[in-house]
N, C-alpha and C positions, 0 to 999 in steps of 0.2 A: 504494500500500500504506500502511496506517495501523496504528500500534501503539498499543494502549491498555493501560496498566499502572497499577495502584494497589493500595492495601491492601484495599479492600472488593471491587472489581471484579476478576474473574479476568483475567489477561493474554489478549488476543485479537489475532490478525492478521487483517485484513480485506483481501480480495483483490478489491476493486471500487473504482471511483473515488469518493473522498470529498474533502471540503474541510474546512478548519479550522472553519468555521462549523457544521458538523455536530456537532462536539464540544460546542459550547455548548448546542445543542438537546438532545443526548443527556443531558448532565449536568443540565439543567433538568428533564427527565422523571425521571431517576433520583432526584433530590432532591425531586421533587414541588413545584417552584417555578414561577413564571411563566416562560414561554419568552421569549427576547429578542424585542422588537417587530419586528425585521427578519428573523426566522427564516422562511425560505421553503423550505428543503430538508428532507430526511427525516432522522430520527434514526438512529443506528447501532444498529439492532435487534439485531445480533449481540452487542453489548456488553450490552444490557439483558436478553437472555435468560439466565436463571440456571439 
């Protein structure tokens, strides 16, 4: 289970297996910046859906 909380993003609880590296990819997509070079996993789409 992963909790994502912030000022701009609405709080979400994700009920699937995630890893901390997924947060980096998710935030890079949210802020529209380059993803980390070693990003191989999927972003947390549940967080990006507004």
